[in-house]
C-alpha positions in Angstrom: 26.6 14.0 -9.9 23.5 11.7 -9.8 20.1 13.3 -10.1 17.9 11.3 -7.7 14.8 12.6 -9.5 15.8 10.6 -12.6 16.7 7.4 -10.8 14.6 4.3 -11.5 11.8 3.8 -8.9 13.6 0.6 -7.6 16.6 2.7 -6.7 14.9 5.6 -4.9 15.0 5.7 -1.1 12.4 6.8 1.4 13.0 10.1 3.2 12.8 9.4 7.0 12.6 13.1 7.8 9.7 13.6 5.3 7.8 10.8 6.9 8.4 12.2 10.4 7.1 15.6 9.3 4.0 14.1 7.8 3.4 12.0 10.9 3.5 15.0 13.2 1.3 17.0 10.8 -1.2 14.1 11.1 -1.0 14.1 14.9 -1.5 17.9 15.1 -4.5 17.8 12.7 -6.2 15.0 14.7 -5.6 16.9 17.9 -7.1 20.1 16.3 -10.3 18.1 15.6 -10.6 16.9 19.2 -9.8 20.3 20.8 -12.1 22.2 18.4 -15.0 19.9 19.2 -14.5 20.1 22.9 -14.1 23.9 22.9 -17.0 24.4 20.5 -19.2 22.2 22.7 -18.4 24.3 25.7 -18.7 27.8 24.1 -21.7 27.3 21.9 -24.8 28.1 24.0 -27.2 25.3 24.8 -25.2 22.7 22.8 -25.8 19.2 23.9 -23.0 16.9 22.8 -25.3 13.8 23.1 -28.2 15.0 21.0 -26.6 17.8 18.9 -24.3 16.7 16.0 -20.9 18.2 15.1 -22.7 19.9 12.2 -24.6 22.0 14.7 -21.3 23.3 15.9 -20.2 24.2 12.4 -23.0 26.6 11.7 -23.9 29.8 13.4 -22.1 32.5 15.4 -19.2 30.3 16.6 -18.9 28.2 13.4 -15.2 29.2 13.0 -14.2 27.0 15.9 -15.4 23.8 14.3 -14.5 24.9 10.8 -10.9 25.3 11.8 -11.0 21.9 13.5 -12.3 20.3 10.3 -9.6 22.0 8.3 -7.0 20.7 10.7 -8.3 17.1 10.2 -8.3 17.7 6.4 -4.6 18.4 6.9 -4.2 15.1 8.7 -5.8 13.2 5.8 -3.7 15.2 3.3 -0.5 14.3 5.2 -1.4 10.6 5.3 -2.2 10.8 1.6 1.3 12.2 0.9 2.8 9.5 3.1 1.0 6.8 1.2 2.2 8.3 -2.1 5.8 8.4 -0.7 5.5 4.7 0.5 3.9 3.6 -2.8 5.2 0.2 -3.6 3.4 -0.2 -6.9 0.1 -1.7 -7.6 -3.5 -0.5 -7.5 -3.9 -0.8 -3.7 -1.3 1.9 -2.9 -2.8 4.1 -5.6 -6.3 3.6 -4.3 -5.3 4.3 -0.7 -3.6 7.5 -1.7 -6.6 8.7 -3.8 -9.1 7.7 -1.0 -7.2 9.8 1.6 -7.0 12.8 -0.7 -10.8 12.5 -1.5 -11.5 12.3 2.2 -9.5 15.5 2.8 -11.5 17.2 0.0 -14.8 16.0 1.6 -13.8 17.4 5.0 -12.9 20.8 3.5 -16.2 21.0 1.6 -18.1 20.2 4.8 -16.3 22.9 6.6 -16.6 25.5 3.8 -20.3 25.0 3.0 -22.5 26.2 5.9 -25.5 24.3 4.7 -26.0 22.1 7.8 -27.0 22.7 11.3 -28.7 25.9 10.3 -31.9 24.6 8.7 -30.7 25.6 5.2 -32.9 23.8 2.6 -32.5 26.2 -0.4 -30.6 25.5 -3.5 -28.5 22.3 -3.9 -27.7 20.8 -0.5 -24.8 18.4 -0.9 -23.9 17.8 2.7 -25.7 14.4 3.0 -24.0 13.1 -0.2 -20.6 14.2 1.0 -21.3 12.3 4.3 -22.2 9.2 2.3 -19.0 9.5 0.3 -16.9 9.8 3.4 -18.5 6.8 4.9 -17.5 4.6 1.9 -14.1 6.2 1.6 -13.2 5.6 5.2 -14.1 1.9 4.9 -12.0 1.7 1.7 -9.0 3.4 3.4 -9.2 1.1 6.5 -9.4 -2.1 4.4 -6.7 -1.0 1.9 -4.3 -0.1 4.8 -5.0 -3.4 6.5 -4.1 -5.3 3.4 -1.0 -3.2 2.5 0.5 -3.4 6.0 -0.5 -7.0 6.8 3.1 -8.3 6.5 5.1 -5.2 7.6 3.0 -3.7 10.4 0.7 -6.3 11.9 -0.6 -4.2 14.8 -1.6 -1.4 12.5 -3.2 -3.9 10.1 -5.2 -5.3 13.0 -6.3 -1.8 14.1 -7.3 -1.1 10.5 -9.4 -4.2 10.3 -11.1 -3.4 13.6 -11.8 0.2 12.5 -13.3 -1.2 9.2 -15.5 -3.6 11.1 -16.8 -1.1 13.7 -17.2 1.6 11.1 -19.1 -0.6 8.7 -21.5 -1.7 11.5 -21.8 1.7 13.2 -22.0 4.3 10.4 -25.3 3.1 8.9 -26.9 3.2 12.4 -26.3 6.9 12.6 -28.9 7.6 9.8 -31.7 5.7 11.5 -31.2 6.3 15.2 -33.1 8.8 17.4 -31.9 12.4 17.2 -31.7 12.3 21.0 -28.4 10.3 20.8 -27.1 10.9 17.3 -24.6 13.6 18.5 -22.8 11.1 20.8 -22.9 8.4 18.1 -21.4 10.7 15.5 -18.6 11.6 17.9 -18.0 7.9 18.5 -17.4 7.5 14.7 -15.1 10.5 14.8 -13.1 8.7 17.5 -12.6 5.7 15.2 -11.2 8.0 12.5 -8.8 9.6 15.0 -7.7 6.3 16.3 -6.9 5.1 12.8 -5.1 8.2 11.6 -3.1 8.3 14.8 -2.1 4.7 14.4 -1.1 5.4 10.8 1.0 8.4 11.9 2.6 6.3 14.5 3.5 3.6 11.9 5.1 6.3 9.8 7.4 7.2 12.7 8.2 3.5 13.1 9.1 3.2 9.4 11.2 6.4 9.5 13.1 5.0 12.5 14.0 1.8 10.6 15.4 3.7 7.6 
């Protein structure tokens, strides 16, 4: 009996059912982020989604709502990282995409776990801003890498990735210099970009599984 775990890489086959599972996990995690943000915005007293950032929702009495939403999105990124590893066709770009997605998942978990934002905390080592910088760079890297890797096999997803990379690159830096009267809405706009991309990636996984 052949042990598939010992087969050469060129002879291994993708698992459609595994890709389907990862795709739906990605969809559910993205939905959790949206629902958590909407529910938190409604429940948290005096929260203004235009001027108040998501970080304000993740600190205080009702922080658990946004924290769970963030953990759900971390699950989305982890699922996509696993899918990238499963699809790995060799080369540094697949490896880089996989690592970038895993690091993004770690960053989201750290943001959810460390309540040092939205509550005026300025004691000790505050790393939130550095994690945000890292996420900004990692998302651009993931968008560009995906666009290049899927250019020949999934042109629509590649185009979406390029669009997300362009809009994110132009829009993310603005967040740090714009008026606090509108930064909440701007941040949510950036969040929508990430949801669009992860959902498009998950949809492509379903398409790949259907072809196998």
